[in-house]
C-alpha positions in Angstrom: -56.7 42.9 96.5 -59.7 41.3 98.0 -62.6 40.3 95.7 -64.4 38.0 98.1 -67.1 40.4 99.2 -70.2 41.7 97.5 -68.2 44.3 95.5 -65.0 43.9 93.6 -65.0 47.2 91.7 -65.9 50.7 93.0 -66.1 53.5 90.5 -65.8 57.1 91.5 -66.8 60.3 89.7 -64.2 63.1 90.0 -65.6 66.6 89.7 -67.8 67.6 92.7 -67.3 64.1 94.1 -63.6 64.1 94.9 -62.9 67.8 94.5 -64.6 71.1 94.1 -65.6 71.9 90.5 -69.1 73.6 90.1 -68.0 76.5 92.4 -65.5 77.6 89.8 -68.0 77.3 86.9 -70.4 79.4 89.0 -67.8 82.1 89.4 -67.1 82.2 85.7 -70.8 82.4 85.0 -71.1 85.3 87.4 -68.2 87.1 85.6 -70.1 86.6 82.4 -73.3 88.1 83.9 -71.3 91.1 85.1 -69.7 91.6 81.6 -73.1 91.4 79.9 -75.0 93.6 82.5 -75.9 96.1 79.8 -77.6 93.5 77.6 -80.0 91.8 80.0 -80.7 91.1 83.6 -79.1 88.2 85.5 -82.1 85.8 84.8 -82.1 86.6 81.1 -78.3 86.0 80.7 -78.4 82.8 82.7 -81.4 81.5 80.7 -79.6 82.3 77.4 -76.4 80.6 78.6 -78.3 77.4 79.6 -80.0 77.4 76.3 -76.8 77.7 74.4 -75.0 75.1 76.5 -77.8 72.5 75.8 -77.7 73.3 72.1 -73.9 72.9 72.0 -73.6 69.7 74.0 -73.9 67.4 70.9 -71.1 69.4 69.3 -68.7 70.1 72.2 -69.7 67.5 74.8 -68.7 68.4 78.4 -65.8 70.3 79.7 -64.2 73.7 80.1 -63.6 74.3 76.4 -67.2 73.6 75.4 -68.4 75.9 78.3 -66.1 78.7 77.1 -67.4 78.5 73.6 -70.9 78.5 74.9 -70.1 81.7 76.9 -68.8 83.3 73.7 -71.8 82.2 71.7 -74.1 83.6 74.4 -72.3 86.9 74.3 -72.6 87.1 70.5 -76.3 86.3 70.5 -77.2 88.7 73.4 -75.2 91.6 71.8 -76.7 91.1 68.4 -73.2 90.2 66.9 -71.8 93.5 68.2 -69.7 92.1 71.0 -66.4 94.1 71.3 -63.2 92.1 71.0 -62.3 93.1 74.6 -65.4 91.3 75.8 -64.5 88.1 73.9 -60.9 88.3 75.3 -62.3 88.6 78.9 -64.4 85.4 78.3 -61.4 83.5 76.9 -59.5 84.6 80.0 -62.2 83.2 82.2 -61.9 79.9 80.3 -58.2 79.9 80.9 -58.7 80.4 84.6 -61.1 77.4 84.7 -58.3 75.3 83.2 -55.9 76.4 86.0 -58.1 76.4 89.0 -56.6 74.9 92.2 -57.7 71.5 93.4 -59.6 71.5 96.6 -60.5 68.1 97.9 -63.9 67.6 99.4 -64.2 66.3 103.0 -63.1 62.8 103.8 -62.0 62.0 100.3 -58.3 61.0 100.8 -58.9 58.9 104.0 -61.9 57.1 102.4 -59.9 56.2 99.2 -56.9 55.1 101.3 -59.1 52.8 103.4 -60.8 51.3 100.3 -57.8 50.9 98.0 -56.1 47.6 98.2 -59.4 46.0 99.4 -61.4 46.9 96.3 -60.5 47.7 92.7 -61.0 51.5 92.5 -61.6 53.0 89.1 -61.9 56.7 88.4 -64.7 57.3 85.9 -64.8 60.9 84.8 -66.1 63.0 81.9 -64.7 66.2 80.4 -61.6 67.5 78.6 -58.8 64.9 78.6 -55.9 67.2 79.5 -58.0 69.1 82.1 -59.1 65.9 83.9 -55.6 64.4 83.8 -54.2 67.7 85.2 -56.7 67.7 88.1 -56.1 64.1 89.0 -52.3 64.5 89.1 -52.6 67.7 91.2 -55.1 66.1 93.6 -52.6 63.5 94.8 -55.2 60.8 94.5 -53.9 58.9 91.5 -52.1 56.4 93.7 -55.5 55.1 95.0 -56.9 54.1 91.6 -56.0 50.9 89.7 -57.5 52.5 86.5 -58.7 55.8 85.1 -61.4 56.0 82.6 -61.9 59.5 81.0 -65.0 59.2 78.9 -66.9 61.5 76.5 -70.3 60.6 78.1 -71.7 58.5 80.9 -74.5 56.2 79.8 -75.5 52.6 80.3 -73.1 51.4 77.6 -70.2 53.3 79.2 -70.7 51.4 82.5 -71.2 48.1 80.9 -68.0 48.6 78.8 -66.0 49.5 81.9 -67.1 46.5 83.9 -66.4 44.2 81.0 -63.0 45.8 80.4 -62.0 45.2 84.0 -63.4 41.7 84.1 -66.1 42.4 86.6 -69.8 41.5 86.5 -71.8 44.7 86.8 -73.6 43.2 89.8 -70.4 43.3 91.8 -69.7 46.9 90.9 -70.6 50.2 92.6 -70.6 53.7 91.2 -70.2 56.7 93.5 -70.9 60.3 92.4 -72.7 63.6 92.9 -74.8 63.4 89.7 -78.0 61.3 89.7 -78.2 61.6 85.9 -74.6 60.8 85.0 -73.2 58.8 87.9 -76.1 56.9 89.4 -79.0 56.3 87.0 -77.1 54.8 84.1 -74.9 52.8 86.4 -78.0 51.3 88.1 -79.4 50.5 84.7 -76.2 48.8 83.8 -76.5 46.6 86.9 -74.2 48.5 89.3 -75.1 49.6 92.8 -75.4 53.4 92.7 -74.4 55.7 95.6 -75.4 59.4 95.4 -73.3 62.0 97.2 -75.2 65.3 96.6 -73.4 68.6 96.6 -74.9 72.1 97.1 -74.4 73.1 93.4 -75.6 70.8 90.7 -75.7 71.8 87.0 -79.3 72.0 85.9 -78.6 69.4 83.1 -77.7 66.9 85.8 -81.0 67.1 87.7 -82.9 63.9 87.9 -85.6 62.3 90.0 -84.2 60.3 92.9 -84.7 56.5 92.3 -85.7 55.8 95.9 -87.6 52.6 95.1 -84.5 51.0 93.4 -83.0 48.3 95.8 -79.4 49.0 94.6 -79.6 52.8 95.3 -78.1 54.5 98.3 -77.6 58.1 99.3 -74.9 59.4 101.7 -74.1 63.0 102.8 -70.3 62.7 102.3 -67.7 60.2 101.3 -66.9 59.9 105.0 -70.0 57.6 105.2 -69.1 55.3 102.3 -66.9 52.8 104.2 -69.6 52.3 106.8 -72.3 52.0 104.0 -70.2 49.3 102.2 -69.8 47.4 105.5 -73.6 47.1 105.8 -73.9 45.7 102.2 -71.1 43.2 102.0 
C-alpha cells in the first residue's frame, strides 16, 4: 500500500454513496401515506413523520428499526390512538422489506474502489443498524476493497478524529467521500480531513446543509467515476 502521496486514508460512506438507499425509504414512506390516506393529506402525513423522526433520533438513532418505530408512532398520533392492528402489521411489514431490499450499486463504484484499493487505505465509515449495514456490505461484493469497516452510531467531529487516530493517520492526510454534507463532509472537514461531496437526487431533509464552498479542503463531484481524477489533481 502506498502512503507517499497527499492522502493515505480515504473514507467512504455507504448508503447513497456506494449503493441505493433513500429510494427504498421513499417507497416505504409512500406506502405509509397510502395507508393513512383517510387521516390526512400527503403533506400532513409527511410533516408528521418528519416531526416524529426528529423527536426519536436521540432515542433510536439512525437506521431501519428507528424509522419503522417512527412510522408506527406517526400512525398512532394521526389516528388518535385508534390505529387498527392490521395497519400496524402493514407498517412492520414495510420495515421488514427495508431490511431485505436488494443492493443496487451506484454508477462507477466497483471500478473506482478497485483502482484506489491497494494504493490507499480504504475505510468504510457508515451509520445505521449494525446487522443491516453488515448485510448490505456483504451482499454488495465490495468488502474486499476495504481494509477496515467502521459502523458508527453517529458521524461527528469526534468520530472522524477517533477513526484517523485508530488507523494511525493524521487527519490532514485523510479524505472522506459521501453524499451527505451534514454527516459525511462537514464534520470530516472540521476534523481536518478533505471532504468530497457526491450528491444524490434524494437526500433526507435532516441531512441538508449549506455547501462549504469557501473551504479549501472541500470538493464536489457528480459521481464516484470522477474521484480518481480528482485525487490525481490533489496529490
